[in-house]
C-alpha positions in Angstrom: -0.1 -0.1 0.0 1.1 3.6 -0.8 0.5 6.2 2.0 0.3 9.6 0.6 1.1 12.0 3.5 0.3 15.7 3.2 1.2 18.2 5.9 -1.2 21.2 6.3 -1.5 24.3 8.3 -4.3 26.8 7.6 -4.6 26.1 3.9 -7.8 24.2 3.3 -8.2 25.6 -0.2 -4.7 24.5 -1.2 -5.1 21.2 0.4 -8.4 20.6 -1.6 -6.7 21.4 -4.8 -3.8 19.0 -3.8 -6.2 16.2 -3.0 -8.2 16.6 -6.2 -5.1 16.2 -8.3 -4.3 12.9 -6.2 -7.8 11.6 -6.6 -7.6 12.0 -10.5 -4.8 9.7 -10.7 -5.4 5.8 -10.8 -2.4 4.6 -8.9 -1.2 0.9 -9.5 -1.6 0.0 -5.9 -3.9 0.7 -3.0 -3.6 4.2 -1.7 -4.3 5.8 1.8 -4.5 9.5 2.1 -3.2 10.8 5.4 -3.3 14.6 6.3 -1.3 15.7 9.3 -2.5 19.1 10.4 -0.6 21.4 12.6 -3.4 23.0 14.6 -5.2 24.9 12.0 -7.9 27.6 13.0 -11.2 25.8 14.0 -13.2 27.1 11.0 -10.4 25.8 8.6 -10.1 22.5 10.4 -13.8 22.0 9.7 -13.2 22.5 6.0 -10.6 19.8 6.2 -13.1 17.3 7.8 -15.2 17.7 4.6 -12.5 16.5 2.5 -11.9 12.9 1.2 -9.3 12.0 3.6 -8.7 8.6 5.1 -6.8 9.6 8.2 -6.7 13.1 9.5 -4.1 13.7 12.3 -4.4 16.8 14.5 -2.7 18.4 17.3 -4.1 20.9 20.0 -1.1 23.2 19.7 1.0 24.4 16.7 4.3 22.6 16.9 6.0 23.4 13.6 6.7 21.3 10.4 9.0 18.8 12.0 6.6 17.7 14.6 3.8 17.7 11.9 5.9 15.5 9.7 6.7 13.1 12.5 3.2 12.5 13.7 2.0 12.1 10.0 4.7 9.5 9.2 3.8 7.5 12.3 0.2 7.5 11.2 1.0 6.0 7.8 0.3 2.3 7.3 1.7 1.8 3.9 4.9 0.0 2.7 5.9 3.4 1.0 5.3 7.0 1.9 4.8 9.7 -0.8 5.2 13.0 1.1 3.7 16.2 -0.2 3.0 19.6 1.3 -0.4 21.0 0.8 0.6 23.7 -1.7 1.9 21.2 -4.3 0.1 19.7 -7.1 1.0 16.2 -8.4 1.3 15.5 -12.1 -0.4 12.5 -13.6 2.9 11.7 -15.1 4.1 10.3 -11.8 2.7 7.1 -13.0 5.6 7.0 -15.5 8.1 6.9 -12.7 6.5 5.2 -9.8 7.1 1.6 -10.8 10.8 2.1 -11.2 10.8 4.1 -7.9 9.4 1.3 -6.0 11.7 -1.1 -7.7 14.8 0.9 -6.6 13.6 1.2 -3.0 12.9 -2.5 -2.9 16.3 -3.3 -4.2 18.2 -1.2 -1.8 19.6 0.8 -4.6 18.0 4.0 -3.2 16.5 4.9 0.2 14.6 8.0 -0.9 13.6 9.4 -4.2 12.9 13.1 -4.7 10.4 14.2 -7.3 11.1 18.0 -7.2 14.1 20.3 -6.4 14.6 24.0 -6.8 18.2 23.5 -8.0 20.2 21.4 -10.5 22.8 18.7 -9.6 25.5 19.0 -12.2 26.7 15.6 -11.3 24.4 12.6 -11.0 24.7 8.7 -11.4 22.0 7.4 -13.7 20.2 4.3 -12.4 17.1 4.0 -14.5 15.4 5.9 -17.4 13.9 8.5 -15.1 16.0 8.3 -11.9 19.5 9.1 -10.8 21.5 8.7 -7.7 22.9 11.9 -6.0 26.7 11.2 -5.2 27.6 11.8 -1.6 30.2 14.3 -2.6 31.1 15.9 -5.9 33.1 19.0 -6.7 30.6 19.6 -9.5 27.9 19.8 -6.9 29.8 21.7 -4.5 27.4 24.4 -3.7 24.6 22.0 -3.2 26.3 18.8 -2.0 24.5 19.3 1.4 21.0 19.8 -0.3 20.5 16.1 -0.9 17.5 15.9 1.4 14.8 18.5 1.0 11.2 18.9 2.3 9.9 19.0 -1.4 7.9 15.9 -2.5 9.7 12.6 -2.2 9.0 8.8 -1.9 10.6 6.6 0.8 9.6 3.9 3.2 8.8 4.1 7.0 12.1 2.4 7.6 13.9 5.5 6.4 12.6 7.5 9.4 13.1 4.8 11.9 16.7 4.7 10.7 17.3 8.4 11.1 15.2 9.0 14.3 12.7 11.2 12.6 12.8 15.0 12.4 14.3 17.2 15.1 11.6 18.9 17.0 11.7 22.2 19.1 13.9 23.5 16.3 13.3 26.4 14.0 12.5 25.4 10.3 15.9 26.4 8.7 17.7 24.7 11.6 15.6 21.7 11.7 15.7 20.9 7.9 19.5 21.7 7.7 20.2 19.4 10.7 18.2 16.5 9.1 19.8 17.1 5.7 23.3 16.9 7.3 22.2 13.9 9.3 21.1 12.0 6.1 24.3 13.1 4.3 26.4 11.7 7.1 24.6 8.4 7.0 24.9 5.5 4.5 21.5 6.3 3.0 21.2 6.7 -0.7 19.2 9.6 -2.2 17.9 9.7 -5.8 16.3 12.3 -7.8 13.9 12.3 -10.8 14.7 13.6 -14.2 12.1 16.5 -14.0 9.9 18.0 -11.5 6.7 15.8 -11.1 4.9 18.4 -8.8 4.2 21.9 -9.3 3.7 24.6 -6.6 0.4 26.3 -6.4 1.3 28.8 -3.7 4.9 29.8 -4.6 6.1 27.1 -2.1 9.7 26.1 -1.9 12.1 24.5 0.5 12.8 26.3 3.7 16.5 25.1 3.6 17.3 26.6 0.4 15.3 29.8 0.2 14.5 31.0 3.8 17.9 32.7 4.4 18.3 33.9 0.7 18.2 37.6 0.0 18.4 39.3 -3.3 22.0 39.1 -4.4 23.2 39.7 -7.9 26.4 38.5 -9.9 29.6 38.0 -8.0 28.3 38.7 -4.6 25.6 36.1 -5.0 28.2 33.5 -6.2 30.4 34.3 -3.2 27.5 34.0 -0.8 26.5 30.5 -2.2 30.2 29.4 -2.0 30.5 30.6 1.7 27.1 28.8 2.5 28.5 25.6 1.1 31.8 25.9 3.0 29.8 26.4 6.2 27.6 23.4 5.6 30.4 21.1 4.5 32.1 22.0 7.9 28.9 21.0 9.5 29.0 17.8 7.7 32.6 17.0 8.9 31.8 18.0 12.6 28.3 16.5 12.9 27.8 13.9 15.5 24.5 11.9 15.3 24.1 11.3 19.0 23.6 15.0 20.0 21.9 16.3 16.7 23.5 19.8 17.0 24.8 22.1 14.4 27.9 24.0 15.2 27.6 27.2 13.3 23.8 27.6 13.1 21.6 29.1 15.9 18.4 27.4 16.7 15.5 29.8 17.1 12.2 27.9 17.4 9.9 28.9 14.5 6.3 29.8 15.0 4.0 29.3 12.0 
């Protein structure tokens, strides 16, 4: 069974569009639709309850994306988890890539497959017609080596999160996503990426890790900033210790949605 997990916070209209796109696709295996809501306003939560959702997971207080993901993942009953944020729209062309994605997960060739990215890896290792593996390190990918994990849509198994001890809670969005990305990079897990984006954003959504700290920079200054960021995150990669889950050069300021 395929669990399609959608995280949501106060966006019932976007969620309805997301779900409609999912329902218009005839998946080749049974599907359960799990929505994990991060304490939406009462009137918006009522709207969610009228949507065709198999499992709606709620919380009495807003706890941030990491907590919302964790409780949603634990509610999934499928052998595979397809993760989407509520402001993404799935393409029917996902059916062209899903069978080979499942084969790669089952064989152990990959542990997670990403279906969207806001940046391009210059060096990839082709595995199948539509999917490549991201090398752990490549000088050609230097500025984005540490962006192998992202909260953009992906497919994996429940075991992936058991292995990595889920997402770090009580952390700000940028800190938490960066920590998990470094954690995955430090591990033996293999991350793959699709040949194109199979999801479109309907609300200008993008990954916290990549865009949250970015200001408008042009030309040489922008290139220099990206290189400095890459050096910083490679340093975090070298110094990271999985037992304490701390970043050395980032300050954790808990985010409030």
